C-alpha positions, -999 to 999 in steps of 0.1 A, spaced: -147 278 -329 -169 268 -299 -150 236 -291 -126 239 -261 -90 228 -268 -96 195 -248 -132 191 -260 -147 162 -278 -169 167 -309 -199 145 -315 -217 148 -348 -248 129 -359 -248 118 -396 -279 108 -415 -265 92 -446 -296 94 -467 -297 132 -463 -262 135 -477 -262 110 -506 -289 83 -513 -268 67 -540 -240 55 -517 -240 29 -490 -244 45 -455 -209 33 -444 -194 51 -474 -211 83 -464 -199 80 -428 -163 75 -439 -166 105 -463 -178 127 -435 -151 115 -412 -125 123 -439 -138 159 -440 -132 162 -402 -97 148 -406 -90 173 -434 -102 201 -411 -76 190 -384 -97 167 -362 -87 132 -350 -116 109 -356 -119 86 -325 -148 65 -334 -177 61 -359 -207 45 -341 -234 30 -363 -268 38 -346 -287 9 -361 -311 -7 -351 -321 24 -330 -318 48 -359 -317 34 -394 -289 48 -417 -275 71 -389 -241 72 -373 -224 93 -346 -188 104 -353 -167 112 -323 -136 134 -328 -112 158 -311 -90 187 -323 
């Protein structure tokens, strides 16, 4: 609702807060698929290790 038509979405994902039983990469893909289902184009999934363990940044646009 707040994203401009030409805007870029960046969302931080902490995999262990979502599902501790899955590998972090699986959680990142799962969250990216949710964005695709909501009508977004996922441009990139950036793993933030070694700076932030088990975190990723997902970049997308409408």
